[in-house]
C-alpha positions as CSV (number, residue, x, y, z in Angstrom):
1,X,0.0,-5.5,-19.7
2,X,1.6,-2.6,-21.7
3,X,0.2,0.1,-18.9
4,X,1.7,-2.7,-16.6
5,X,4.9,-2.4,-17.9
6,X,5.5,1.3,-18.1
7,X,4.0,1.7,-14.9
8,X,6.3,-0.7,-13.3
9,X,9.2,0.8,-15.0
10,X,8.4,4.4,-13.8
11,X,8.8,3.3,-10.0
12,X,11.9,1.6,-10.5
13,X,11.4,-1.6,-11.5
14,X,13.2,-3.4,-15.0
15,X,11.0,-6.5,-15.0
16,X,7.1,-6.3,-14.8
17,X,6.6,-9.6,-13.5
18,X,8.9,-8.9,-10.9
19,X,6.7,-5.5,-9.9
20,X,4.0,-8.0,-10.3
21,X,5.3,-10.7,-7.6
22,X,6.5,-8.2,-5.2
23,X,2.9,-6.0,-5.6
24,X,0.9,-9.6,-4.7
25,X,3.1,-10.1,-1.8
26,X,2.6,-7.5,-0.1
27,X,-0.8,-6.3,-1.0
28,X,-2.3,-10.0,-1.5
29,X,-3.8,-9.2,-5.5
30,X,-2.4,-8.9,-8.4
31,X,-2.2,-5.2,-10.1
32,X,-4.9,-5.7,-12.9
33,X,-7.2,-7.1,-9.6
34,X,-6.4,-4.2,-7.7
35,X,-7.7,-2.0,-10.8
36,X,-10.7,-3.8,-11.4
37,X,-11.5,-3.1,-7.6
38,X,-11.2,0.0,-7.9
39,X,-8.9,0.6,-5.3
40,X,-6.5,2.8,-7.8
41,X,-8.9,5.8,-7.3
42,X,-9.4,4.8,-3.4
43,X,-5.4,5.5,-2.9
44,X,-5.4,8.7,-4.7
45,X,-7.8,9.9,-2.2
């Protein structure tokens, strides 16, 4: 969770839980599920 906290702060969210809710609404998955699925490497391509 610490990684998510730091990332949420870097992209402008003060509350990591709010970032997670927005991410889930936008992507229909949580940030952790996104990472486990390997989608972070696809987004960088």
